[in-house]
Structures are given as C-alpha cells and as structure tokens.
C-alpha positions in Angstrom: 7.8 -4.2 -25.8 10.0 -5.1 -22.9 12.1 -2.4 -21.4 15.8 -2.7 -21.6 17.1 -1.1 -18.4 14.8 -0.9 -15.5 15.4 1.3 -12.2 13.1 0.3 -9.2 13.3 2.6 -5.9 12.2 1.3 -2.6 13.8 -2.2 -3.1 14.8 -2.7 0.9 11.0 -3.3 1.2 8.7 -5.8 0.2 7.4 -4.6 -2.7 10.3 -2.8 -4.3 12.5 -6.1 -3.7 10.2 -8.8 -5.0 9.2 -6.4 -8.0 13.2 -6.3 -8.9 13.3 -10.0 -8.3 10.4 -10.5 -10.6 11.9 -8.1 -13.2 15.6 -9.6 -13.0 14.0 -13.1 -13.7 12.6 -11.8 -17.1 15.3 -12.6 -19.8 13.6 -9.9 -22.1 15.0 -7.2 -19.7 18.8 -6.7 -20.2 19.3 -4.6 -16.6 17.6 -4.1 -13.5 18.8 -1.5 -10.8 17.6 -1.4 -7.2 17.9 1.9 -5.4 17.4 2.7 -1.8 18.9 4.1 1.3 19.9 1.0 3.0 20.6 -2.7 1.6 17.8 -5.1 1.4 17.8 -8.0 3.9 19.8 -10.8 3.0 17.2 -13.3 1.8 15.6 -10.6 -0.2 19.0 -9.4 -1.8 19.5 -13.5 -2.6 16.1 -13.6 -4.2 17.0 -10.3 -6.1 19.2 -12.5 -8.2 21.0 -10.5 -11.2 19.4 -7.4 -9.9 21.8 -4.8 -9.3 21.6 -2.9 -5.6 22.7 0.6 -5.9 22.8 2.2 -2.3 21.7 5.7 -3.1 19.4 8.7 -1.7 16.7 9.9 -4.4 16.6 13.3 -2.3 20.3 13.8 -3.9 20.6 15.1 -7.1 23.3 12.4 -7.6 20.4 10.0 -8.7 20.7 11.5 -11.8 24.2 10.3 -12.3 22.8 6.9 -11.5 19.9 7.2 -14.6 22.4 8.7 -16.7 25.3 6.3 -16.5 23.2 3.1 -16.9 20.9 4.6 -19.7 17.6 3.8 -17.7 14.6 3.7 -20.0 12.1 2.6 -17.4 11.9 4.0 -13.6 9.4 2.4 -11.3 8.9 4.8 -8.2 7.7 2.2 -5.5 9.5 3.6 -2.6 6.6 6.0 -1.2 6.0 5.2 2.5 3.1 5.2 4.9 4.6 4.2 7.7 6.4 7.1 9.8 7.9 4.4 12.2 10.1 2.8 9.5 10.9 5.9 7.9 12.5 7.7 11.3 9.5 9.9 11.7 6.7 11.8 10.0 9.0 14.8 9.1 11.4 12.3 7.4 8.8 10.3 5.8 7.5 13.3 4.1 10.9 14.6 2.9 11.4 11.1 1.5 8.4 10.9 -0.2 8.0 14.5 -1.7 11.4 15.8 -1.9 12.7 12.4 -3.2 10.1 12.2 -5.7 10.9 15.7 -7.0 14.7 15.1 -7.2 13.8 11.6 -9.1 11.2 13.3 -11.5 14.1 16.3 -12.1 16.6 13.5 -12.9 14.4 11.7 -15.2 13.1 15.0 -17.1 16.9 15.6 -17.8 17.5 12.0 -18.8 16.9 11.5 -22.6 16.8 7.9 -22.4 13.8 7.7 -19.8 10.8 6.4 -21.7 8.6 5.1 -19.3 7.8 6.2 -15.3 5.4 4.0 -13.1 4.3 5.4 -9.8 3.3 3.5 -6.9 0.3 5.5 -5.6 -2.6 5.0 -3.3 -6.4 5.3 -3.0 -5.8 7.4 0.0 -5.7 10.2 -2.4 -9.6 10.1 -2.4 -9.4 10.8 1.3 -12.4 9.4 3.8 -15.2 11.3 4.6 -19.0 10.6 5.8 -19.8 12.3 2.5 -18.0 10.0 0.2 -19.8 8.4 -2.6 -20.1 4.5 -2.9 -17.5 4.0 -5.1 -14.4 6.4 -6.4 -13.6 6.0 -9.9 -10.2 7.5 -11.2 -11.9 10.9 -12.3 -14.0 11.2 -8.9 -13.0 14.5 -6.9 -12.7 13.8 -3.1 -15.3 15.7 -0.5 -12.5 16.4 1.7 -9.0 16.3 0.5 -6.4 14.8 2.9 -5.0 17.2 5.4 -1.7 15.4 6.3 0.4 12.4 6.3 1.0 9.8 3.4 -2.4 10.8 1.7 -1.4 14.3 1.4 2.1 13.3 0.1 0.5 11.0 -2.5 -1.7 14.0 -3.6 1.3 16.3 -3.9 3.4 13.5 -5.5 0.7 12.9 -8.2 0.7 16.6 -9.0 4.3 16.6 -9.7 4.2 13.7 -11.7 1.3 15.5 -14.1 3.6 18.3 -14.2 6.5 16.0 -15.3 4.4 14.6 -18.0 3.5 17.8 -19.9 7.3 18.5 -19.7 8.1 15.2 -21.1 5.2 14.2 -23.3 7.2 11.8 -24.7 7.5 9.7 -21.6 4.8 6.9 -20.9 3.2 7.5 -17.5 1.3 5.1 -15.0 0.0 5.8 -12.1 -1.1 2.9 -9.9 -3.2 3.8 -7.0 -3.5 0.9 -4.7 -5.9 -0.1 -1.9 -4.5 -1.2 1.3 -2.1 -4.2 1.2 -2.9 -7.5 2.9 -1.1 -11.0 2.9 1.1 -13.3 4.9 4.5 -11.7 4.2 3.8 -8.0 3.9 3.9 -5.9 6.8 2.2 -2.7 7.2 0.1 -0.9 9.4 -2.9 -2.6 8.7 -1.6 -6.2 9.1 -0.3 -5.2 12.4 -3.5 -3.7 13.3 -5.3 -7.2 12.8 -2.7 -8.8 14.6 -3.4 -7.2 17.8 -5.2 -9.6 20.0 -7.8 -6.7 21.1 -8.6 -4.2 18.2 -9.6 -0.7 19.3 -12.4 0.6 16.9 -14.4 3.7 16.9 -17.7 3.2 18.7 -20.7 3.8 16.4 -18.6 3.1 13.0 -18.3 -0.1 10.7 -16.2 0.8 7.9 -16.0 -0.7 4.7 -12.6 -2.0 4.1 -11.3 -2.8 0.5 -8.0 -4.8 0.2 -5.3 -6.0 -2.1 -3.4 -9.4 -1.9 0.6 -8.8 -1.9 0.9 -11.1 -4.9 -1.6 -9.2 -7.0 0.1 -5.9 -6.1 3.6 -7.6 -7.3 1.8 -8.8 -10.8 0.2 -5.2 -11.3 3.6 -3.6 -11.0 5.1 -6.3 -13.1 2.6 -5.7 -15.9 3.0 -1.7 -15.7 6.7 -2.0 -16.0 6.6 -4.7 -18.9 4.0 -3.3 -21.1 3.2 0.4 -22.1 0.0 1.1 -20.5 -0.3 4.6 -19.3 -2.8 6.1 -17.4 -4.5 6.2 -14.0 -5.7 2.9 -12.3 -7.5 2.1 -9.2 -6.1 -1.2 -8.1 -8.2 -3.4 -5.6 -9.7 -6.5 -5.3 -13.3 -7.5 -6.0 -15.8 -7.3 -2.8 -15.5 -5.4 0.6 -15.3 -6.6 4.4 -17.2 -4.7 7.1 -14.3 -3.9 9.8 -16.1 -5.9 12.2 -16.4 -8.8 9.9 -12.5 -8.7 9.4 -12.0 -8.5 13.2 -14.2 -11.6 13.5 -12.4 -13.5 10.7 -9.0 -12.9 12.3 -10.5 -14.2 15.8 -9.6 -11.0 17.5 -11.6 -9.0 20.0 -12.9 -5.4 19.2 -12.8 -2.7 21.5 -15.2 -0.1 20.7 -13.5 3.2 22.1 -15.7 6.6 22.3 -14.3 9.1 19.2 -13.0 11.5 22.0 -11.1 8.8 23.4 -9.5 7.8 19.9 -6.6 10.4 20.1 -5.0 9.1 23.5 -5.7 5.3 22.5 -4.0 6.0 19.2 -0.9 7.7 21.4 -0.9 4.8 23.6 -0.5 2.3 20.9 2.0 4.6 19.3 4.5 4.7 22.3 3.9 1.5 22.7 5.5 1.0 19.2 2.4 -1.8 18.4 0.8 0.4 15.6 1.4 3.5 14.6 -2.1 5.2 14.0 -2.1 8.7 11.9 -5.1 10.7 11.6 -5.8 9.7 8.1 -5.6 6.1 9.0 -8.2 6.8 12.0 -10.4 8.1 9.5 -10.3 5.4 7.3 -11.2 3.2 10.2 -14.3 5.2 10.9 -15.7 5.8 7.3 -13.6 3.3 5.2 -13.2 3.7 1.2 -14.2 1.6 -1.7 -13.0 2.1 -5.6 -14.1 1.2 -8.9 -11.9 -1.3 -10.9 -13.6 -1.5 -14.1 -10.7 0.6 -15.9 -8.1 -1.7 -14.6 -9.8 -4.6 -16.1 -10.9 -2.9 -19.3 -7.9 -0.8 -20.0 -5.3 -2.3 -18.2 -6.0 -5.6 -18.6 -5.9 -7.2 -15.2 -8.2 -9.1 -12.8 -6.9 -9.6 -9.1 -6.9 -13.3 -8.5 -7.9 -13.0 -4.8 -10.9 -11.2 -3.6 -11.0 -9.1 -0.5 -12.2 -12.0 1.6 -10.0 -14.2 0.3 -6.7 -12.1 0.6 -7.9 -11.4 4.1 -8.2 -15.2 5.0 -4.7 -16.0 3.3 -3.4 -13.3 5.6 -5.0 -15.1 8.8 -3.6 -18.2 7.7 -0.4 -17.3 6.6 0.1 -15.2 10.0 -1.2 -18.2 11.7 -3.5 -16.0 13.5 -5.2 -18.0 16.5 -8.7 -16.7 17.9 -8.2 -14.9 21.2 -11.4 -16.6 22.3 -11.8 -19.9 21.0 -14.8 -21.6 19.6 -15.1 -24.0 22.5 -14.9 -20.9 24.8 -17.6 -19.2 22.8 -20.1 -22.6 22.9 -19.3 -23.0 26.8 -20.7 -19.5 27.3 -23.7 -20.0 25.4 -24.7 -23.3 26.9 -24.2 -21.5 30.3 -26.6 -18.6 29.0 -29.1 -21.1 27.7 -29.2 -23.5 31.0 -29.3 -20.3 33.0 -32.2 -19.3 30.9 -34.0 -22.6 31.2 -33.6 -22.4 35.0 -35.2 -19.0 35.3 -38.1 -20.4 33.1 
C-alpha cells in the first residue's frame, strides 16, 4: 500500500531531491515533504514539483514538530553524507550523520503516525580488508570494522536503527546498503576521482570495484518507499571492474604511488580541492569490496538495469571524458617501437 505522507531528508543533494520528485509525481501519495538545512538548487526545486521543501536541521529536536504536524507516516533518511568537503569538514559530517539520525529517530519514536522507515546506508559497513571474503552478504561480519569516517558513522547509525526497531516494532524498517554510486549526473568522491586526468593508485594493488548506476539507486529508494519491504538489502549492480580496467575505460593515466606516499598524496589532492580522500576510501581503493545481491532480487524484487561496466561506461559518456592519451598517440608510439625493433634486428 502506498504511503500517505512521506518525509525525505537530504533533498538538497542528488538522491534526496530526485527521490522527492519521483514520489511527488505519484498520485497515490498525498503529500511529500523534503527536509534539508539548505534549499535545493533551483532546477532541482522545480523538478520536485508539488513536493514541499522544509528548511530544517534534523539535529534539532524541532524536527519532531514537522513530523507531528504533517502526520508523516513514512520517513526516508537519505541525508547521510560521505563527503566531508560538502558537509563543512569531518567533524560536522559526523555530527550531521550520527547526531542528526539520533534526533530523527527520537522524533519518529514519539510520532504515532510513523509506520515505515527507510535508511540509505552503505556497503562500507563491511569495511575493506585483505582478509575479506569474495562476497559479502547481509549476514557477513566484517573482518576489520571501519575505524572512522562515513563507514563508522553508518555502522553506528544502523545500530541506532536496530534499537529504534525494538522500541517501535510496529514500524516497518528497511535498510538499503548501497555500493558506490556512478552516473552522468551524481557527484561523489569516486566520480571526481575517475575524472582526474592522472589517477593515483596504490602500487601493487588492483581493487575489485562494484558500482551502482544513479538511476537504479533512485528506483530502489522509490520502491522501498512505496512498498512495505522490511529487511536489510545489499544494493549493487552485477559484475565488477578492476580499478585498472576502470581507469583505462575512462581514458585516464594511472599513477602508481608507493603505499608510504599515499598519505602525502591524498593530503595534496585534498588541499587542492580535487578529491577528498579519507583513510577508508584509500582502503577501498586498495582492497575493493564486492557484495552478494541475491536477497535484493529474491525478497526485495528488484534487478538493477545497468551492470557495473554499463553504469561506468554511461558515466564516461555522460561526463564526456576524453582520453588523456588518444588512440592515435598510442598507435604512433607502437609504430615507433616496432620500427625501432625492426631496425635493431
């Protein structure tokens, strides 16, 4: 059964704003409220249609008034941020993620009208380690728990949500653990990383990368909001790419860096405001992460439209990424090498 009044957090960002737009286009939903600390960009606000923007900070207990006065029955918590740069720094990001979620859950716990909660989480809760299994399923315990950053925030938030579920067993709770997003429109640390002309990698490592197209991510969030499908689900596309394969498909030039130099290099990129690498992201680029999505297909009833490779190629096309070294230049070098070899012979 479709919800009546939906509240979506984080609507100034791509996923939250476009999800609110999709829900507002559903005539079965009476009202859609979009909450964030800053207004969405003008074009996104227009796209949201009849969705109502409410400027509010979920860290403030007053969020309970918004939920109570609107008689919200479904809450989609999509404001978790993995980007310290856009959140005002790592300390502010953690406060928004963790303290904000605690206040939101406290407000939902007191609201008798709330019947459904959807959380946008991340596969980062499994960590990245050289001892990882080939596939993580939803019951797998990580070998090394995340020690900081967005991944640690997500682990704490899922714990708070489990506690909320015990206190409010009448509320249907859905946790969506998304892999890294990719696509022509979404802006993430990973999309900026692959747009660099020269891409730093860790010498001796070639991580397995599993992605999810931005449109598939929106479709999963919309389905979780519109249908009562409780549970924890890994959400990722079929297939994987090696990091080296992704760099070649993007036409970029890899720059292998010794592990001891990774820290200074990441600080250099952060200070130049190119890419904000965190230790957890560097571990992901070392070891990668691949999850099993069988439960997503069987129980949730969703199959991603794009594979990992197709999603990445759509990102490359949509961003119009041109090869740093053209095919003609490569062929010219190859011809020169072959000519030199023949002359030596």
